[in-house]
C-alpha positions as CSV (number, residue, x, y, z in Angstrom):
1,X,126.6,43.6,-191.4
2,X,123.2,41.3,-189.8
3,X,120.8,43.4,-187.8
4,X,118.3,41.8,-185.9
5,X,116.2,44.5,-183.3
6,X,112.9,43.3,-181.7
7,X,111.2,45.3,-178.8
8,X,109.5,43.0,-176.6
9,X,107.2,42.8,-173.4
10,X,108.4,39.4,-172.6
11,X,110.5,38.3,-170.5
12,X,114.2,37.7,-171.9
13,X,115.8,34.5,-171.8
14,X,118.7,32.9,-171.1
15,X,120.5,31.8,-172.9
16,X,119.0,33.4,-176.1
17,X,119.3,31.0,-178.7
18,X,121.7,32.6,-181.4
19,X,122.5,30.5,-184.2
20,X,126.3,31.4,-186.4
21,X,125.0,31.8,-189.9
22,X,126.1,28.8,-191.8
23,X,129.8,30.1,-193.5
24,X,130.2,33.0,-191.7
25,X,133.6,33.9,-190.4
26,X,133.1,34.3,-187.5
27,X,135.4,33.3,-184.2
28,X,133.3,35.2,-181.3
29,X,130.0,36.0,-180.0
30,X,129.7,38.1,-177.3
31,X,126.9,38.4,-175.4
32,X,125.5,41.3,-173.1
33,X,122.8,40.8,-170.7
34,X,120.9,44.5,-168.4
35,X,120.2,43.5,-165.3
36,X,117.3,45.4,-162.8
37,X,119.0,46.0,-159.7
38,X,117.8,45.9,-156.7
39,X,119.2,49.8,-155.9
40,X,118.6,52.5,-158.3
41,X,121.2,55.0,-156.7
42,X,120.0,55.2,-153.4
43,X,116.1,53.7,-153.4
44,X,115.7,49.6,-153.2
45,X,113.1,49.6,-155.9
46,X,111.1,46.3,-157.2
47,X,111.3,46.8,-160.8
48,X,112.0,49.3,-163.5
49,X,109.5,50.4,-165.9
50,X,110.2,51.4,-169.6
51,X,109.4,53.1,-172.7
52,X,109.6,53.9,-176.0
53,X,108.8,55.3,-179.5
54,X,109.9,52.0,-181.0
55,X,110.2,52.6,-184.4
56,X,112.3,55.9,-183.4
57,X,114.6,54.4,-181.3
58,X,115.5,51.2,-184.2
59,X,116.0,54.5,-186.6
60,X,118.3,56.0,-184.3
61,X,119.7,52.2,-183.0
62,X,120.7,51.3,-185.9
63,X,122.2,54.6,-187.1
64,X,125.4,54.3,-183.8
65,X,125.8,50.1,-185.0
66,X,126.6,51.9,-188.3
67,X,128.8,54.5,-187.2
68,X,130.4,52.0,-184.7
69,X,130.7,49.1,-187.5
70,X,133.6,51.6,-189.7
71,X,135.8,50.9,-186.7
72,X,134.5,48.0,-185.3
73,X,133.8,45.3,-187.8
74,X,131.1,42.3,-187.4
75,X,129.0,40.1,-189.3
76,X,126.3,40.6,-186.9
77,X,124.0,42.3,-184.1
78,X,121.2,41.3,-182.3
79,X,119.6,43.8,-180.1
80,X,116.6,42.7,-177.7
81,X,115.1,45.1,-175.5
82,X,112.3,45.0,-173.1
83,X,109.4,47.2,-172.6
84,X,106.8,47.7,-169.3
85,X,107.5,46.9,-165.8
86,X,110.8,44.8,-165.3
87,X,110.6,43.1,-162.0
88,X,114.8,42.7,-160.2
89,X,117.0,40.0,-161.0
90,X,115.6,40.0,-164.7
91,X,117.0,41.5,-168.4
92,X,116.5,44.7,-169.3
93,X,118.6,44.4,-173.2
94,X,120.4,41.5,-174.5
95,X,122.8,42.7,-177.0
96,X,125.2,40.0,-178.6
97,X,127.4,40.8,-181.3
98,X,129.4,38.2,-184.0
99,X,132.4,39.5,-185.2
100,X,135.8,37.3,-186.2
101,X,137.9,37.7,-183.4
102,X,136.8,38.9,-180.4
103,X,138.7,42.3,-179.4
104,X,136.1,43.5,-182.3
105,X,133.3,42.5,-180.4
106,X,134.0,43.5,-176.7
107,X,134.8,47.4,-177.8
108,X,131.8,47.3,-180.0
109,X,129.7,46.3,-177.0
110,X,131.6,48.8,-175.2
111,X,130.8,51.4,-177.4
112,X,127.2,50.6,-178.2
113,X,126.3,50.5,-175.0
114,X,128.0,53.8,-174.1
115,X,126.0,55.5,-176.6
116,X,122.9,53.8,-176.3
117,X,122.3,55.3,-172.9
118,X,122.9,58.7,-174.0
119,X,120.8,59.3,-177.2
120,X,117.7,56.3,-178.3
121,X,114.4,57.6,-177.1
122,X,114.1,54.4,-174.8
123,X,113.5,56.1,-171.2
124,X,113.0,54.4,-167.9
125,X,110.8,55.4,-165.6
126,X,110.4,53.8,-161.8
């Protein structure tokens, strides 16, 4: 599986320019953009602030991908996570998955995001 993990201070653009590898058995491209909401819990907020140990976070992300990929095989995954202050309405995370069929992509994405929020050392501050 091709894996690309990017941490950036720059805005995450929509749509992501992500070419499908030539000759790949990709029949599905599943994309997720996590958008900063105006309300966090019950409080109105102007932005969120994310901090991370990038090398540690990447290691944990790669471990999660390896485990999930055994259940839901995909050809490629791209993760872009923004660090620093992210204003409401902008993307904090992008996850793109290329898979043979949509089912694997959707199931992979759901499990990955659940695991990501639990264990990856990226902290959301206010």
